C-alpha positions in Angstrom: 14.7 23.7 3.9 12.0 23.2 6.4 8.4 22.7 5.3 5.8 25.7 4.8 2.9 26.1 7.6 0.6 26.4 4.3 1.6 23.2 3.0 -0.6 20.3 2.9 -0.4 17.1 5.4 0.1 14.1 3.2 -1.8 10.8 4.4 -1.5 7.4 2.9 -3.0 4.1 2.9 -3.3 0.6 1.0 -7.1 1.7 0.1 -9.9 3.4 1.6 -9.2 2.5 5.6 -7.1 5.6 5.9 -10.1 8.0 5.3 -11.3 7.3 9.0 -7.8 9.3 9.7 -8.4 11.8 7.1 -12.1 12.4 8.8 -10.5 12.7 12.1 -7.9 15.2 10.7 -10.7 17.5 9.1 -12.6 17.5 12.5 -9.5 18.2 14.5 -7.8 20.6 12.4 -10.2 22.6 10.2 -7.9 24.6 8.2 -5.3 22.5 7.1 -5.2 21.0 3.3 -4.7 17.3 3.0 -3.5 15.0 0.3 -4.6 11.4 0.4 -3.1 8.5 -1.3 -4.9 5.2 -1.4 -3.2 2.4 -3.3 -6.7 1.1 -4.5 -5.4 -1.0 -7.7 -3.0 -3.2 -5.1 -5.2 -3.6 -1.9 -5.2 -5.5 0.2 -1.9 -5.1 1.5 -2.2 -7.6 4.6 -1.8 -10.7 2.3 1.3 -9.7 0.6 5.4 -10.1 1.3 7.0 -7.5 3.6 9.5 -6.9 0.6 6.4 -6.0 -1.7 5.1 -3.7 1.0 8.1 -2.0 1.3 8.6 -1.4 -2.1 5.1 0.2 -2.7 5.4 2.0 0.5 8.5 3.9 -0.8 6.9 4.6 -4.1 4.0 6.3 -2.5 6.0 7.9 -0.2 8.2 9.5 -3.1 4.8 10.6 -4.7 3.6 12.5 -1.6 7.1 14.1 -1.3 6.5 15.6 -4.6 3.4 17.2 -3.7 5.5 19.4 -1.0 3.6 18.0 2.0 4.9 19.1 5.3 4.1 15.8 7.2 3.5 12.2 6.3 1.0 10.2 8.0 1.1 6.4 7.7 -2.4 5.5 8.2 -2.2 1.9 7.3 -1.5 -0.5 10.0 0.2 -2.9 7.9 2.6 -0.5 6.3 3.3 1.1 9.6 3.9 -2.4 11.1 6.4 -3.5 8.4 7.5 -0.5 6.5 7.6 2.7 8.6 11.2 2.9 8.8 11.2 3.2 5.0 9.3 6.2 5.1 11.5 7.7 7.9 14.6 7.3 5.5 13.0 9.0 2.7 11.3 11.9 4.1 12.5 15.1 5.3 9.4 16.0 7.2 7.8 14.8 10.2 6.3 11.4 10.0 3.6 10.0 12.2 1.9 6.5 12.1 -1.1 5.0 13.1 0.4 2.3 15.6 2.6 4.5 17.5 -0.3 6.8 18.1 -2.7 4.0 19.2 0.0 2.3 21.3 0.5 5.8 23.3 -3.4 6.4 23.6 -3.6 2.8 24.9 -0.7 3.1 27.7 -2.5 6.2 28.5 -6.1 4.9 28.7 -5.5 1.4 30.5 -5.7 1.2 34.4 -5.1 -2.5 34.7 -2.3 -2.6 32.4 -3.8 -5.3 30.4 -4.5 -4.2 26.6 -6.2 -6.1 23.7 -5.1 -5.4 20.2 -7.3 -6.5 17.0 -6.0 -6.0 13.3 -5.3 -7.7 10.2 -3.1 -10.8 10.2 0.1 -9.2 8.8 -0.5 -6.3 11.6 -0.8 -8.9 14.6 1.9 -11.3 13.1 4.3 -8.5 12.9 4.0 -7.6 16.7 4.4 -4.0 16.0 1.8 -3.2 18.5 3.2 -5.0 21.3 6.6 -3.7 20.8 5.4 -0.2 20.6 3.3 -0.6 23.7 6.2 -2.6 25.6 8.9 0.3 24.5 6.3 2.8 26.6 5.6 0.8 29.3 7.3 -2.9 30.0 5.0 -3.7 32.3 1.6 -3.9 30.0 0.2 -7.4 29.3 -0.7 -7.6 25.5 -3.4 -9.7 24.1 -3.6 -9.7 20.1 -6.3 -11.2 17.8 -6.5 -11.1 14.3 -9.8 -10.2 12.5 -9.5 -10.7 9.2 -13.2 -10.9 8.3 -14.1 -7.4 9.6 -12.5 -5.7 6.5 -14.8 -7.3 4.0 -17.8 -6.9 6.2 -17.3 -3.0 7.0 -16.7 -2.6 3.2 -20.1 -4.7 2.5 -21.4 -1.7 4.8 -22.6 -4.4 7.3 -21.8 -2.1 10.5 -24.5 -3.3 12.6 -25.5 -6.9 11.0 -26.1 -10.0 13.1 -23.0 -11.7 11.0 -20.8 -8.9 12.2 -21.8 -9.0 15.6 -21.5 -12.9 15.7 -18.3 -12.8 14.1 -17.2 -9.8 16.5 -18.3 -12.2 19.7 -16.1 -15.0 18.1 -13.1 -13.0 17.4 -13.3 -11.3 20.8 -13.7 -13.8 23.3 -10.5 -15.2 23.5 -9.0 -11.6 24.6 -12.2 -10.9 26.7 -10.9 -14.0 28.9 -7.6 -12.1 29.9 -9.6 -9.3 31.7 -8.4 -6.5 29.5 -9.8 -3.0 30.2 -8.5 -1.5 26.9 -8.9 -2.7 23.2 -6.9 -1.1 20.7 -8.8 -1.1 17.1 -5.7 -2.0 14.9 -6.9 -1.3 11.5 -8.1 1.9 10.0 -11.6 0.1 8.8 -12.6 -0.7 12.5 -13.5 2.7 13.5 -16.9 2.2 11.8 -17.3 -0.5 13.8 -16.9 1.1 16.9 -20.5 1.5 18.2 -21.1 -2.4 17.4 -17.5 -3.5 19.4 -18.3 -1.3 22.3 -21.6 -3.1 22.6 -20.2 -6.5 22.6 -16.9 -5.0 24.6 -19.4 -3.7 27.4 -18.7 -0.4 29.1 -16.1 -1.2 31.2 -13.7 -1.8 28.4 -12.5 1.0 26.4 -12.1 1.2 22.9 -8.8 3.1 21.5 -9.6 4.4 18.0 -6.0 5.2 16.3 -7.6 7.8 14.0 -8.5 10.1 16.8 -5.3 9.5 18.5 -3.4 10.3 15.3 -5.4 13.6 14.8 -4.4 14.5 18.2 -0.8 13.9 17.9 -0.7 15.7 14.4 -2.4 18.9 16.2 0.5 18.7 18.9 3.4 18.3 16.4 2.3 20.9 14.0 2.3 23.3 17.0 5.3 22.2 18.6 7.1 22.5 15.3 5.3 26.1 14.4 3.8 24.4 11.1 0.2 24.9 12.0 -1.7 26.6 9.1 -2.8 30.1 10.3 -4.4 31.2 7.4 -8.2 30.7 8.2 -9.3 29.7 4.5 -11.4 26.9 3.4 -9.0 23.7 3.4 -8.3 22.0 -0.1 -8.6 18.0 0.1 -7.2 16.2 -3.0 -7.6 12.5 -3.2 -5.3 10.0 -5.5 -6.0 6.7 -5.9 -4.4 3.9 -8.1 -7.7 2.4 -9.5 -11.3 4.0 -9.2 -13.6 1.0 -8.8 -17.3 2.0 -8.7 -17.5 1.4 -4.9 -14.8 3.3 -4.4 -16.7 6.6 -4.0 -19.4 4.9 -2.2 -17.2 3.0 0.4 -15.0 6.4 0.6 -17.9 8.7 1.5 -19.2 6.1 4.1 -15.5 6.3 5.7 -15.5 10.2 5.3 -18.8 10.9 6.6 -19.4 13.6 3.5 -19.1 13.9 -0.1 -15.8 12.6 -1.8 -14.4 15.3 -4.4 -11.1 15.9 -6.2 -10.3 12.1 -6.8 -7.3 11.5 -9.2 -6.3 8.2 -10.6 -2.6 7.7 -10.6 -1.1 5.4 -13.3 2.1 3.4 -12.2 3.6 1.1 -14.5 
């Protein structure tokens, strides 16, 4: 049975980072209901084994499918890199992931076919962006750089701090040497650093934000499959997390750019 257009969109992430994708969806698709799942008790995923990440991904996918979602969005780059096939196997609804969306956008934007990718160590080591980009255009040269310090700096709120700026210069220097013209922000935390990263990169390098790319692709698929919500009521947003640390609300509101309500805690053994 095909999903109903009035059903919500399901979005999930290992923690709060995927809220940048939710924010982009809210702005691009203002009448769509959204159910978000953040695995805040077990974050970070970037240091866990592939088997563990795949197990957690299956668990979260099942939870959201029980909420009768009409589409699933894997907003976590780490999950998308090593476990997106698990979601496809379980789901009977369209599945999108940030890596595919970011790769497609980067290929479309790049003029010189020289693209840089920054992300967490797990995402970069998986080579998932390079594979996805080469699948779309085998002629592109991809230069990747892990930036493990960016996530804690973003969660600390140091979005325009001298330490963050210095860290960005250090991380990005090796890929700037390669004459890239496009830089993929391959982690859902990184869009919050976009103004700083654009300054460091300079005006000749285009930044590709997977959140914005994902929202655009979502709108396209909903329209193609006649799944867009035609009702013009105020949308309902529900947030499920596995732990509610005191900082979740603060960090979450920074990511969303608005107040965070309807947060439920899911208890798993």
